[in-house]
Structures are given as C-alpha cells and as structure tokens.
KOLMIVO-85781 format. One record per residue: residue in three letters; x, y, z of N, C-alpha, C in turn. Coordinates in steps of 0.001 Angstrom, whole numbers, plus 524288, in hexadecimal, padded with zeros to 5 digits. Example, Ala and Ser with C-alpha at 12.3 -4.5 7.8 and 13.67 -1.06 7.14 Angstrom:
! KOLMIVO-85781
ALA833867E9C681E788300C7EE6C81E78833907F31C81E78/SER832327F73681BA8835667FBDC81BE4832648001E81EBE/
! end
This chain:
! KOLMIVO-85781
PRO83F5984FFC7F31A83FDE853B77F80A83FF4852B77FD9B/VAL8448A856727FFA2844CB85675804F3840398580B808F1/LEU83E3D8542580A15839F6854DA80E6C83B908547D81443/THR8397D855D8817D683D3F853AB81C838364A8524C8201E/GLY8312B8537581E1C82DA9853558203982C4E84C198234E/PRO8285D84A728235F828058456F82511826888416B820A2/PHE8248F842CD81EA5822ED84076818FC82B0F83DB1816F3/GLN82D8A8417C8167D8325784102813818336A83DDD817B5/ARG8341583DAE81D5C8379F83B9E8211683524835168210F/ARG82F6C8354F81F4382DD582F0481FDC82FD382CE581A36/GLN8329782F4F8178A8331982C3A8123C838C782BBB8136C/ALA83C1D82EC3816FF8414882D58816EE8408A8290081C90/GLN83CAD8285C81E3783E8E823948224783D1E81EDE81FE0/ALA8378E81F1181BCA836A781ACF8174183A68818F681532/GLU83F7581B26814048448C81ACA80FE2847E28171481478/GLN846C2819BB8187784AC38181481B64849F28113482031/HIS843E48112C81F308427F80D6281FCF8434A8089B81C3B/VAL842858099E8174B842F98055D81373849DC804C981295/GLY84D50806AF8142A852008062C812AA852B68036B81933/ARG850238056E81D478519B7FF4A820FF84FF57F9CF820B2/ASP84A837F9C181F63847717F5EA81DA584A977F1E981964/ASN84D027F39F815F384F267F357811CF855A17EF058151D/LYS856657F1CB8191D85A747F0C8819D485A827EBEA81EE1/GLU855A97EBF5820C8854737E85182493854277E2DF82223/MET850667E23F81C5D84F677DE1181A7F8541A7DBD3816FC/ARG857D87DECD816ED85D8D7DC81814F4860397DAD48193C/VAL860347DCD881D25862B27DA53823AC860E07D4BC823F0/ALA85A997D4F1823568577A7D0B1823C0858C57CBB181F84/THR85B617CB8E81B6A85B087C91B816BD85F217C4D081A84/PRO863407C68B81AA3867C67C1CF81D0D8650D7BFE98201C/ILE863E37C3AE82484860817BEB482AE685C717BB4582954/LEU8587C7BBC88248D855847B7EB8233C858447B50082112/ALA85BA27B47181D6485EB47AF5781BEB8614E7ABF98203A/ALA863957AEE482433865547ABA78262A8616E7A96A82C30/ALA85CFA7AC9E82B34858D47A92382E5D856E67A3A482C2E/GLY8562E7A2EC8272C8559179FA88241A84FA27A10982208/ALA84C857A5598208C84A217A62F81FF284A387A8248196C/ILE845267A7A781860843B87A77481418842D57AE37810FD/ALA847A37AF9D80E77846F87B43380AA0844107B54A8074B/VAL8425F7B9468063283DB77B88B800D28410A7BEAE7FD6E/ILE844087BC317F9C28460F7BDDD7F560841BE7C0D67EFFE/VAL842677C4EB7EED6841FF7C5E77EBD0844647C9437E6CC/GLY843BC7C7637E2758473B7C98F7DD24844DF7CF9F7DDAB/LEU841EC7CF327DD3A83D237D6357DA8F83BA17D81D7DF00/SER83EE77DE0C7E02B83CBF7DE327E5DF837F57E4167E2C0/THR834A07E3227E54282F437E8817E31182F077EDBA7E53D/LEU8337D7EDF57EB078334A7F1647ECC483A2E7F3367EE51/ARG83A5B7F7357EAB28403F7F7187E8C68453F7F8197EE68/THR847BC7F2637EEF6849277F3CB7F3C08503D7F0C67F45E/THR8529C7F03C7F840857C47EE6A7F584857687EA097FA4F/SER853677E97B7FE3C852CE7E5818029B850D27E11E7FF7A/SER852CD7DC54802E9851B17D66C802EF84DE07D64C80357/SER84A7F7D346800B4843F77D182801478439B7CE4580529/ALA846C17CB9D807DE846C37C77D80B59845F47CB1E81109/ILE8430B7C8BA81356841A67CB9A817F083F737C76D81E16/SER843677C6B882161841387C3E6824AA83C817C46D8291D/SER83AE87C08482AA6836187C12582D28838507C57E83269/SER83C3D7C4C18354983E9A7C7AC8398583E267CE1783826/LEU840417CE588337083F0C7D390831AC839367D590830BB/MET837187D2E782E46830F87D41E82F1D82F707D46B8347D/MET82F6F7D1EB8375982BBD7D31483B6B82F0C7D95183E59/LYS834DA7DAD783CA28351D7DE2283F45834457E2B483CCE/THR833C87E204836D68307C7E6AC834DD82C847E84D8367F/ALA828F57E34383630822577E29A839FC823827E77B83FDB/ALA827677E538841DA827167E75B847FD828787EDEF8461E/LYS82BB07EE838433882D4F7F38C842848285C7F7D684201/ALA8259B7F40983D49822807F7B783C8081C787F89383FC7/ALA81D487F4028424F818E67F4AF846AC819457F97284AC4/ILE81DF87FB7C84AA481FB58002F84FAE81F8A8044A84A34/GLY81F12804B2847E581E20809D78422F82342808E283F15/ALA82672806DC83EC982A4A8074B83C83828B08075483625/ARG8258C80377833218235B8026C82DA4825508044082AAA/ARG829F8800F98292D82C93803418258282B6D7FF8D8204A/PRO82DBA7FFB581D6182BC27FD4381831830487F8A8818C3/LEU82DDA7F3258161C8307B7EF7E816BD831607EE53810AC/VAL837657EFDA80E5F836527EE25808DA839A17E9DF80710/SER8370C7E8528035C839977E24B80263838147E21B7FBCC/GLY838AA7DC9B7FA75838407DB2F7F414831357D98A7F3B2/HIS832957D7367EF8882EDA7D6217EBF1829727D1547EF4E/MET82BBA7CFBE7F1D7827AF7CA697F65F825F37CDCD7FA9F/ASN828697D1307FC5A826727D48180014826867D87080105/LYS821A47D9D48012281CC07DFC27FFD581D0E7E2AF80711/VAL81ADE7E891805D381AB57E75580B1F815FE7EC7E80A08/SER813627EA5F80F1280DAA7EF6C80F6780D8F7EF53816BA/PRO80BB37F41B815D480BA87F64281CE2806FA7F39C81F47/ASP808067F16C8230D8026E7EE11825AE802597F00F82B44/MET7FF697F44B82BBA7FF047F63A831C1801F27F7D6834A8/GLY807207F9168309480C0A7FBB5831C580F637F68983249/VAL80DB67F14083360811F67EDC3832B4812217ECFD82C7A/THR817CA7EB5382A988194E7EA3E82674817E27E3E6824FD/ARG816B87E34781F5F813687DF9A81E7E814C57DD0581A52/LEU817107D71081A4E81A787D68E81661816457D34381258/GLN816887D4C380D30813337D17D8097F814D27CD7980550/HIS814217C908805B6817A07C627802D68142D7C4517FF9D/VAL817207C5A67FA768156C7C35A7F33E8121E7BD937F3B4/GLY80C907BD5F7F33D80A507B9447F3C9807B87B5B67F7B9/ALA8097A7B9D47FC65808B47B86E800D9805AE7BC0180505/MET8016A7BD9A803227FE807C3548040B7FC187C11980AF6/ALA7FA4B7BBB680A2A7F7937B93E80D057F74F7B34480B8E/ALA7F6277AFFE811B67F6E97AAD180DF17F0957A91380C18/ASN7EBBB7AC3C80C037E7907AA1C80A747E6A47AD3080489/TRP7EB3F7AF21803BF7E9B67B2937FE157EA997AE687F962/GLN7E7657AEED7F5FD7E65E7AB077F14B7EACE7AD5A7ECC9/THR7EC617A9777E87D7F0447AB147E5137ED887A7207DF05/SER7EE697A75C7DC137EF937A49E7D8617F4867A2E47D589/PRO7F3AC7A05D7D1F17F7F479D007CFED7FBB27A24D7CBAE/GLY7FF617A4517C9E78022B7A6087C829803F97AABA7CC41/PRO806CA7AE7B7C955809B67B2D17CD26806C27B4817CEC5/LEU8086F7B6F47D381804CF7BA737D7A8803357C11E7D3F2/ASP7FF717C35B7D5887FDE17C87C7D384800F17CCB27D54E/LYS8051C7CFE17D2758097E7D3AD7D536804927D8E27D495/VAL8042A7D9857DA938011B7DF6C7DB60805987E3727DB95/TYR8057F7E84C7DA078091B7EC107DA8A8072C7F0287DD2E/VAL808A57F1CC7E12D804387F6287E416809567F9CD7E714/TYR806717FE577E982806FE801EC7EDA280533801DA7F314/ASP80679801077F551803867FFD47FB4780001803187FB9B/HIS802388085E7FBD37FE7E80C8D7FB867FA2980C7D7F7B3/CYS7FA3980AA67F3517F58480C6A7EF447F0B080C3A7F07F/PRO7ED7880E847F02E7E73780B9F7F05E7E600809417ED27/PHE7E8AC8098A7E7AA7E73D8067C7E3377E91F801397E223/CYS7EF78800237E4CD7F0BC7FC057E6047EE3C7F6FB7EC11/VAL7EBB87FC157EF5F7E9D47F8237F1987E39F7F4857F0D0/ARG7E09A7F8CE7EDD67DCCC7F57C7EBD17DF197EE927E79F/VAL7E2857EFD17E3E27E48C7EB447E2EA7E68A7E7737E73E/ARG7E9A57E7FA7EC757EA197E61F7F0497E5D07E2347F185/MET7E2C27E50C7F42C7DD577E4FA7F6377DA507DFC77F29C/ILE7D9C27E0197ED877D69F7DB507EAC07D9A07D6567EC8E/TYR7DFC57D6537ECCF7E3937D1D87ED277E33E7D0537F329/GLY7E2597D30C7F6D37E2337D2FE7FB3F7DC5E7D0487FD6C/LEU7D95B7D3CA7FB307D5017D3D47FC107D23D7CC3D7FADB/LYS7D37D7CAC47F6797D3F07C5C57F4B37D7F97C2BB7F5E5/LYS7DBCD7C2F27F98E7DF957C07E7FB597E3487BCA67F52C/ILE7E5307C0107F21D7E76B7BEE17ECBA7ED067C0C67EC67/ARG7F02E7BB7A7EDB07F5E07BE6E7EE187F9697BFF57E9E3/HIS7FC5B7C2367EAE27FE5B7C6EE7E6DF802F77C88F7E94F/ASP807417CA777E56D80BAD7CDDE7E5A4809D37D4227E5EB/LEU80A6F7D3967EBCC80A0A7DA3B7EAA180E1B7DC577EC31/ILE80FD67E0127E7448141B7E54F7E711815F67E94F7E911/TRP817A37EBFB7EBA18160D7F1BC7ED4B81CD57F3677E9BA/LEU81A637F7617E61881D9B7FB7B7E39081EE27FEDD7E683/GLN824427FE917E5B682664805857E72F8239580A267E2FD/ASN821DD80DAE7E75081EA68128B7E46882269814D27DF80/ASP826308152C7DFEA82979817727DB5082A398148C7D712/ASP829CF80F867D82D82A9A80A7A7D34C826CF80BD27CE49/LYS827E880E6A7CA3E822FB80F837C44D8248680C507C19F/GLU82A46808BD7C19782B99803B87BE82827BD7FF727BE51/THR827A67FC607C30A823D57F8D47C39181E3D7F84C7C300/PRO81B977FC657C29F815AD7FD167C2F58163E7FEFD7BC4B/MET817BA802A37BA3B81865803897B596818A07FF1D7B0A5/SER81DAC7FBFD7B2D581DD77F7F57B045819F27F4577B06A/MET8155D7F50C7B293811167EF9E7B44F80D4F7F21E7B11A/HIS80BE77F8E27B314806A87FB757B0698058F7FC3E7ABCC/PRO8017B7F9A27A9938005C7FA3F7A3E2801F27FFB57A0EB/LYS80133803087A39C80176807F17A1BF8058180C137A4AD/GLN809BE8085A7A7D780F6780A127A8A780F4780DD37AC5D/LYS80C0280CC37B044809AD810567B43B80C7D80F0B7BA8F/LYS80E77811BC7BC7880FA0811007C32380A428121E7C515/VAL8072B80D3A7C5A8802EA80DB27C740801B8808377CA21/LEU80205806F87CF447FFFD8020C7D2D27FA33803407D40B/PRO7F6F47FE407D5777F80C7F8D77D45B7F8777F7E87CEF7/ILE7FBAE7F3DA7CF657FD217EF247C9747FD657EA577CB9D/VAL7FA587E58E7C98A7FBB37E13C7C9B37FCFB7DD857C5B5/ASP801CB7DB3F7C62A802DD7D7067C3DF800CE7D28B7C34B/LYS7FB9B7D0DF7C0D87FA1A7CAEF7BED07FCA77C6DF7BBCB/ALA801297C4917BDEE8043B7C1E17B9EA805667C6297B580/GLY806FF7C9F57B4078074E7CD857AF668026B7CFBF7AEB8/LYS7FF847CF087B0ED7F98E7D3AC7AF127FA827D7DE7B28B/ILE7FBC67DC2D7B05C7F9F37E0E07B52E7F4B37E20A7B590/LEU7F3A17E34C7BA127EF687E4797BA9C7EFBE7EA357BEA6/ILE7ECAD7EF417BBCB7EEB07F6217BF287E8BB7F6207C00F/GLU7E7EB7F9F87C1C67E2A07FC807C50E7E0C57FA727C882/SER7E3287FC037CD5A7DFC27F9027D35C7DAEE7F5EB7D111/LEU7D6547F7F97D0567D0D87F6397CF667D0527F26A7CD2B/ASP7D2767F2597C7257D2927EFB97C42B7D66B7EB967C576/ILE7DA337EB547CA257DCE67E81A7CB607DA067E3B67CF7D/VAL7D77D7E5FA7D13D7D4177E3C67D7457CF387E0FC7D3CD/GLU7CDE07E3987CFF77C8C97DF0B7CD447CA8A7DBF97CADA/ALA7D0137DCA07C7FE7D2577D6897C5457D3AA7D3A27CA84/ILE7D57A7D58D7CE347D6A07D0B27D1D47D27C7CE917D3BD/ASP7CFBB7D3117D4D37C9527CF787D92C7C72F7CBE37D4F4/ALA7C6A17CC877CFA57C3F87C8907CB277C6CC7C4B47CA87/ASP7CC047C3BE7C9917CF117C0377C8B67CC617BA147CC1E/PRO7CAA67B6A77CA687C7DA7B24F7CBF77CB237AF547CF12/LYS7D2287AF567CDD67D4C77ABC27D0B47D4CB7AE097D6BE/TYR7D2177B2467D89F7D2D67B2D27DD847CBDF7B46E7E0C2/GLY7C98B7B1077DC717C4707B03A7E04A7C1257B5D07DBA3/PRO7BB867B47D7DE937B90D7B7DC7DC557BA187BD157DE90/PRO7B72D7C1B07DAAF7B7D97C7A47DD1B7B73B7C8717E12B/LEU7BABB7CAFF7E58E7B84A7CD6E7E9CE7B58B7D22A7EB96/LEU7B6957D5B37E72C7B4CB7DB617E7267AFE47DCD97E47D/LEU7ABC37DD2E7E68D7A7FD7E1D97E57B7A94F7E5687E39C/PRO7A5CE7E7937E0047A87F7EB227DCAD7A7077F0147DF17/ALA7AA327F3F67DDA77AAE97F9C47DE4B7A42B7FA5C7E17F/SER7A3427FE3C7E47679C4F7FF4B7E4B379AFB805927E23A/GLY79F3C807F47E20179DF880C2B7DED679DB0810B17E32C/ARG79EAF810017E6D579D71814BE7EBFD7A1EA818FE7EAF7/THR7A1A581CF47EB747A44E822637EBF17A514826527EEC0/ASP7A2B0823D37F48F7A4B5824FC7F8087AB118262D7FBEA/ILE7AAFF8219F7FB7E7B10A8208A7FBA97B55D823CE7FA62/ASP7B4CD824F87F3F87B8D7827137F07D7B6E582B847F259/ALA7B34482CF77F3087B167833417F38E7B3DF835247F7AF/TRP7B3E3831687FBE07B6428324B800337BD6B832E37FF6A/VAL7BF7482EF97FDF07C49782F057FBC47C7BD833FB7FA30/LYS7C34C836647F53E7C60C839947F2EF7C50B83F857F5B2/SER7C1CB83EB07FA267C1938449E7FCE57C5378457780139/THR7C76C83EE6801FB7CDFB83FB5803DB7D38383F1E80241/LYS7D11883EBF7FDCD7D5EB83D6C7FAF27DAD68436C7FA8A/THR7DA6F8468F7FAE47DF4E84AE97FBD07E146849C88017E/LEU7DC73848FB806247DF0A8484380BBD7E2AD8434880B69/MET7E07783F7A809437E400839BF80A727E91F83AA7806BA/GLY7E7DB83D35801377ECAF83DB97FF057F150840B6801C0/LYS7F051842B2804817F408846B5807A07F62E8424180D3D/LEU7F1C183FE480E967F36083DF08133F7F6A38369E81089/SER7F4CA836A480C587F6998309F80BB17FD0282EFE808BA/ARG7FC7883411804E3803778332880073807B3833EB804CF/PRO806CA837D7807DE80C95838B080B9480C6D8335080E4B/ARG808E4830C5810058097B82CAD813B480BEA826B7810FF/TYR809748268380C6680A10822E9808B1810A3821A480A4E/VAL8134082661808F3819B2825B98089C81C90824BB80D9E/GLN819B8826FF8114681C758278D817A581C168225D81901/THR8190781E5D8155F817D7818EE81848819EC815B3815BD/TYR81BD48100C816A5820BD80E808155481DBF8091E8123B/LEU81B1D80A6280EE981747808BA8090F81A9D805C7806EB/PRO81B64800328042D81EF77FE31800EE81FE7802247FCBC/GLU81D24804B87F7A181D5D805F07F521821B380C4E7F623/PHE8204380DB07FBD6823DE811147FC0B82A2F80F708007E/ALA82B6980C6E7FECD830B9809228014F834E080D597FFFE/PHE834EC8106C7FC4083A06813F27FBFF83820819CD7FB04/LYS83C0281D5D7FBA6839CA821FB7FB3E8394C823C27F528/SER83C05821DE7F103839E38216C7EBC9832B781F697EA15/ALA832E381D787EDDF82C8681B4C7ED6082A10820D37EFDB/ARG82B39821E87F37782659824DE7F5F9827AB82AFF7F3CA/ASP82C7782C607F26682BBE8316F7EEB182928830977EACB/ALA8285B82C7D7E90F8251D82C317E3518214082DE87E45E/PHE81F3C82AD77E8378195882A877EA7E81716831217EB14/VAL81AC4833847EF2081951838347EE6E8187083D227E9EB/LEU81D6783B257E63B81CAE83F987E3328195E83D5B7DDB6/ASN816C1838397DE3A8119C835F77DAD080D97837F17DD33/HIS80CC8838E37E2228085483BB77E3C7806D183FAC7E7A4/PRO80698843F67E47F80641849D07E81D800DB8498E7EA45/ILE7FFDF84B3B7EEC77FCC484C357F0DE7F8C284FCD7EF49/ASP7F9E4853BE7EBBD7F7ED8582F7EA1C7F7BB858A67E4ED/LYS7F834856B37E1037F8288562C7DABA7F95485C1E7D982/THR7F55385E527DC0A7F51F863FC7DA077FA7E867297DBA9/LYS7FBD9866B07DD8D8017D868327E0CE805F68654C7DEF2/PHE80627860E27DE1480B4885CFA7DCDE808CF85A957D7DF/SER80E32859827D42080CFA855A27D06F810E4850147D2B2/LYS80F2984AD17CFF681254848447D113818B58485C7D143/GLY81C64848137D2DB821F5849537D3848234584E4B7D699/ASP82005852097D725821BB857377DB098231C854E57E059/GLN8268B8563D7DFE7829BF856DE7E5E9826C28599D7E9FC/GLY8249B85D827E9F98202085E667EE8281EC185BA67EFDA/ILE81CF3855AD7ED28818B28527B7EF4A81B5684FC37F58B/PHE82005850877F595822B284DFA7F9F1820DB853247FF26/GLN820D1857737FD6E81E4C85AED8003F818CC85A5F80337/GLU816C5859597FD9E80F33857DD7FDE480EDF85494802A9/TYR81135851E7802B5811C984BAB805C9812FF84C9C80B9D/GLU816D284FC280C7B8191F852CE8112A813808579E813C2/GLU811FC85AB680FBD80D6385D1F8128A8082F859DC81363/ALA80865856E380F79802A3851A8811D6803908509A817E7/LEU8081184DA2818858082484C3A81DDD8080484FF482221/LYS80A9A85462822278090A858CA8248F802238595E82579/GLU8003A85868821217FA0B8584D8235C7F6BE853DC823CA/SER7F97584FF6826527F62384B7A826717F31984C6D82C12/ASP7F31984F1382FC87F05384FD6832CB7EA0A8531E83247/GLU7EC4C8568E82EA97E5D48596C82C9D7E44B854FC828B2/LEU7E742851F1824F67E54184EA68204C7E27384AF2822D6/ILE7E3C2845F1826007E262844BF82AF47DC8F8438282CB9/ALA7DD05849F1830B47D7F084BDC830FA7D36F84D0D82C2F/ALA7D59084DC8828FA7D18184DA0823127CF1D8494B822DC/VAL7D2E4845B3823017CEED8402881FEB7CDC783D05823B7/ASN7CE0383F3A82B157CAAC83CA382E4B7C6D383F2183005/ALA7C708841FD82C6F7C22B8443782E957BDAC842F5828D4/LYS7C035841028268E7BCD783E98821E27BBF48384C82104/ILE7BFD1835C3824FF7C026831A5822D97BC6682AF582748/LEU7B9B782F028291C7B50382BC882B4C7B0DB8296E827BC/GLU7B14382E77824497AD0C82ECD81FC17AD658287B81BA9/VAL7B05F8261781D1B7B1C28217181A9F7AFA281C9581CEA/GLU7AC6581DEA821597ABDE81A8C8259D7A7798169D8222D/ASN7A4B481B528203079F408191B81F3E79EB38186081A06/MET7A195816D7817527A30381659810C47A57B80F7581240/ILE7A71380E55817DC7A9F1808C5817007A43A80348817BD/TYR7A25B800B58156679F2A7FDDA8165479F4E7F98481BB5/SER7A4EA7F761819D47A6477F28D81FD17ABFF7F2F481F97/PRO7AE537EE3C823B87B3D97EDE2822BE7B5C97EC2681DE7/GLU7B13B7E7C281CC97B3A87E566817C17B10F7E7C48133A/CYS7AF267EB8D811C47AE2F7EDDB80C677AC487F37080DAD/VAL7AE307F67B80A077ADBC7FC52809977A8577FC2D80900/SER7A6DD7FA5D805967A05F7F9B28027979DB37F56980278/PRO797567F5F98034A794EC7F0E680466795407ED9A8014D/GLY793DC7E8F680273794147E4097FE7179B587E2007FD36/GLY79E157E286800DC7A3B57DF408011F7A84E7E3237FE23/LEU7AB177DF427FD747B1417E1E47FAFA7AFEA7E3BD7F4D5/SER7B27B7E7797F4F27B1457E8A27EF4C7B5A97ED167EE65/TYR7B3DF7EEFF7E9D67B9B27F2ED7E7D27B8DC7F8497EA73/ASP7B5977F9957EDA97B55A7FC9B7F1F67B8F17FC757F463/ASP7B9D77F81B7F6207BE157F6BA7FBB47C4A97F8DE7F9E2/ILE7C3B27F57D7F3F97C8417F6547F22B7CB857FADF7F249/THR7C6EA7FFBA7F1C47C8A08040C7EEFF7C9CC807E27F421/PHE7C4DC806A77F7D37C4A9806C07FD517C98E806C97FFEC/PHE7CB918009A802257CFBE80207805ED7D4DC80379802A3/ALA7D5FD803EF7FDFE7D9BB8042B7FA8E7D97380A407FC7A/ARG7D70080CF67FD067D7E0812D47FE067D7AA814AD802B7/PHE7D45881125807977D3B48134180BD07D9B38114680EDF/ARG7DD0280CDD80D2D7E08080B2C810CE7E46580EB781121/GLY7E5188127F80BB87EAD8814C180D957E7D681A4481360/PHE7E39A818EA8141F7E31881CF2816DC7E4F381B5781D37/THR7E4F88147A81DE77E931814228228B7ED0B8169B82281/LEU7F0988189D820A87F51A819C481F797F5DC81EBF821AE/ILE7F2418234A8233C7F29482762825857EE518269482AF5/LYS7F4448280682D977F3AE828A7834187EF9382BED8369D/GLY7ECCC82B79838897E8D282EAD83B3C7E2F382EF583742/LEU7E21182CD4834387DE4882C50832067DAFE8288D83651/LYS7D5F782BFE8364C7D291829D3839E37CD0F825FB8366D/MET7CFE482163834457CB7F81EB78304B7C73981ADD8358B/GLY7C2AF81C58832BE7BE7C81A33836E17BDD481408837D4/PRO7BB9A810CE839C27BC5380BA883C3C7BAAF808AE836D9/ARG7B5C180AB7834BD7B42A8076782F1E7B8848073E82AC3/LEU7BB0E80B37828D77BFA680A628265C7C426809A2827EF/THR7C505809DE82E7F7CA748069E82FD97C98E8016482EB2/GLU7C57E7FFA1831167C2DF7F76D8314F7C3147F72A82A6A/TYR7C2777F9928265F7C09F7F8768219C7C6797F79981FB3/LEU7CA077FBA481FC67CF457FB7281E017D24A7F814820E4/ASN7D1407F6858254D7D53E7F218828A37D2C07ED738279F/ASN7CCC17EC008259E7CAFA7E77F822FB7CDB37E6AD81D2B/MET7CE647E99781C1D7CDF97E89B814B77D5067E98D814A8/SER7D7B07EAA3818987DF057E958818AA7DED37E53E819DA/ALA7D9437E2A281CED7DB787DCB481EBD7DA287D86281A3B/LEU7D55E7D8B7817797D43A7D5C28141E7D7857D76080DCE/SER7DA2E7DA9780C9C7DBD77DBFD809047E32F7DBFD80B53/GLU7E47F7DB3C80EEB7E9017DA9580FC97ED1C7DF7680CC9/ILE7EB3F7E2DB80E1B7EBCA7E87180D717EEF17EB0381316/PRO7F2497EB62814CE7F3207EFC781A347F1127F4DE819F8/LEU7EF537F6B381D047ED0C7FBAA81E637F3927FE7481FD9/TYR7F2D18042E820A37F6B480630824627F82C80A5382887/THR7F409806E7829E97F31C808BD830367F5A580950832C0/GLY7FA338058D832A17FF4080498835E880451808E983574/MET8035780B1F830A38086F80CF782D4B806508133A82D13/ALA80286813D382F968000081AAE82D3B8033B81E3C82EDC/VAL8042A820E582C22806398270F82D70800FE82C5C82DB0/
! end
C-alpha cells in the first residue's frame, strides 16, 4: 500500500538507515585490517544482511555518538554481534561474553532465540540475566518462518525457543522453570507465583489502549527483528489491532496503524489516567510482591518494559524505580532513550 503518513515514512527511513549502516560496516572492514585489529568473521548470519561481521572500535564509538544525539540506527551484523537498544545508544552484545562475572558450564552455550519486543522472550532473557548464565542470544527477523518452524516440535513460528545442546525448550515459563531449576547454576532463585490477580486485571483493563499505542511504535523503532522492511510488514500484517475489523494479512491494517498513531495524544492521556494505580501494586524496587524475587517479577517486568517505548506516559516513581532496578539486575535495557 502507498501511504504517506508518519508510519510509512518511518518505515522508509529505517530501510535507508539499514543500507547506510551496512555500507559503513563494509567500509570499516579494510580500515580495521589495515590497523591490525582483530576482525570477527562469522560464517552464518542470523540477521539476513550482506554486510561484513567485522566492526572497528572507531565505528562502534561513531555509532554510539550518533545514537546519543538521536540517530538511533540499527547496527546489523553477523551471528556474533547482536543488537539491543540501551537507553538510545546501540549496544553490542557478544556471544558468550555478556558480562565478566557470568557463569558457564562445559559444553556449548544455550542458544536463546528471541524477538526484542516480545514480552514472552523477555521472561526467558530475565532468568538468564538474573542468574548470570552465559548464553548465545539470537534475534531472528520477524518474517523468518523457517528457523523457528524447523526447531519447534509442532512446526510453529513461535518464540522464545531455547536449544540446549540439541534439546529444544519452548513455552516461556516452562523455560524459566527449567533454567532456574538446573543445578549447574546453583539453587533456584525464584519463589512461586503468588497468585495475585490485581496486576493481570489492570493489564487487561488497558489492553485495547496499549495495543493501539505499542504495536505501531514497535515497527517505528530500530529493533533487531525489524531490521528489514519485509520483517516490519510481516509484523503489521500478522498483528491487527482490532480483530473484529481486520484479519491477518489484510492490507487495511497499515491504515489502522496510521490511524492509531494519530490518536496518540488521546490514548496516552487515557493510560496516564490509570497508570498511577500501579504504584500501590509494587512492593519494593527489588520485587513486585512480598518475599523476594518470584515468577510475579518475571511476568510483571516483561509486560511493563514495553511501556517505556511510549513517549509521554507518566509512570509513577515506584514503577519507574522498579523497572530501572530490574533492568539493571537482568541486564535487559529499557526503551526509555528511544521512546516514540
């Protein structure tokens, strides 16, 4: 569809940025070789791109500087360099080297296949981050059907998926339970879910509002799973906001996203009128429910992290402090610096 609204223009801008960054990386490769630095060369690229996997430190600093002033362009590279937004600054995460104090065990690292925006994927990333377990974090393109379907026991295009040396794990909370219970990584960290219903009730009460606010914004930002126009289009066509008006694949969904963006001020005001209710649902910055870290935190942070992508939401101090603290503990960055 030919659209001229801000949604379509941002898609075109993102496509141009990917091309520019790929070009920058191709130029950086001979410079890197001439300087005698070590280039990381990977045979299989997770993100479909023709650019080299070698990135110079000068290019990394240049990219961070651009991001800091609002450029926020996706740095698309090979299997060993994965991208995650970090307060508006591009952050390189290297396979098996997430942090110096992260623990590992003999044998191959777990391969964790995710989308950055997906709250179910965030759940799985949290348990690896909270327990500091080294792993191979792999972002797939949103229109890549073959990779997840080839691994999923029921041939579904569903993430997260964890490959533990050939053993495939699916379903986010089942994965969290399996990793937390693995004696290789110490005693279990999480307490059981408390069974509280207030948080779920609040999320359900804002579901329609948040759908209109978040979905169009996901594909306007430069998340790794949306590095290509085909991936962004696939997301839009598979995620109608109003399922009573549109079915998956309807071209009218593009216009639906445009209309939702035009309603942003009204929608944000409606959420702001309710969001302070969340303040009294948070026990402390360290845990959402009394007693310590639990499955309540896994589901709560995974859901509310996405709220930080929406510019203009006025989250209260308790929610803000909790999200910042849990982001630091799990090493999963918020979207605050790239909010739209």
